[in-house]
C-alpha positions in Angstrom: -9.3 -4.4 -58.4 -9.8 -1.2 -56.9 -6.4 -0.1 -55.1 -5.7 2.6 -52.9 -1.6 3.4 -52.1 -1.0 3.1 -48.5 3.0 3.3 -48.1 6.3 3.2 -49.5 9.4 1.2 -49.2 12.2 3.2 -47.4 14.3 0.2 -47.5 14.8 -3.4 -48.3 17.4 -6.3 -46.9 18.3 -8.4 -50.0 19.5 -10.5 -47.5 16.7 -11.0 -45.2 13.6 -10.5 -48.3 12.7 -8.2 -45.3 11.2 -4.2 -46.9 10.2 -1.6 -44.3 7.3 0.0 -45.1 6.4 4.0 -44.4 2.8 3.4 -43.5 0.1 6.2 -45.1 -3.0 4.3 -44.0 -3.8 1.4 -41.9 -2.6 -2.0 -43.0 -3.0 -5.6 -41.0 -2.0 -9.2 -41.3 -4.2 -10.9 -44.3 -4.9 -7.4 -46.3 -3.5 -7.8 -49.9 -1.3 -5.4 -50.7 0.3 -4.5 -54.8 4.2 -3.2 -54.2 5.1 -0.9 -57.5 8.0 0.2 -58.5 10.0 1.4 -61.5 11.9 -2.2 -61.8 8.9 -4.4 -59.4 4.9 -5.2 -59.5 4.4 -7.6 -57.9 1.0 -8.8 -55.5 1.2 -10.7 -51.9 -0.9 -11.2 -48.9 0.5 -9.6 -45.6 1.1 -13.1 -43.8 3.0 -11.5 -40.8 4.6 -8.2 -40.0 7.5 -6.5 -37.2 7.2 -3.1 -35.2 10.9 -2.4 -33.9 11.3 -6.6 -34.1 8.2 -7.3 -32.1 5.1 -9.0 -34.2 2.0 -7.4 -34.6 -1.3 -7.6 -36.3 -1.9 -4.0 -37.6 -0.4 -0.8 -38.2 -1.6 2.4 -38.7 -0.3 5.4 -40.3 3.3 6.8 -39.8 4.4 3.5 -38.7 7.3 1.8 -40.0 7.1 -2.4 -40.4 9.4 -5.0 -41.7 7.6 -7.2 -44.0 8.7 -10.9 -45.6 8.2 -9.4 -49.1 7.9 -12.3 -52.1 10.6 -10.8 -54.4 12.9 -8.0 -54.2 11.7 -4.3 -53.2 13.6 -1.4 -53.9 13.6 2.7 -51.8 11.2 4.7 -52.9 8.3 1.6 -54.7 4.8 2.5 -54.0 2.5 0.2 -52.4 -0.7 0.0 -52.3 -4.0 -1.6 -50.1 -5.7 -3.9 -52.8 -9.4 -3.8 -52.0 -12.3 -5.9 -52.7 
């Protein structure tokens, strides 16, 4: 499936299972993303996201969002949006 790089993980809160993504493109709830790093490589749907602890349905480039991840992520991991 085609993918487009849309950001990177800047922080990961292991006790919450939440990754902070600094976006370089738009993202919305329902999108499928692919997180790839040196030790992680997984796809997941964006079920919810937050900006400054406030739930949002979409975010734009330069926003820093928090999402719950299905697997551990690491700072520097790349985030791609999977396109149909």
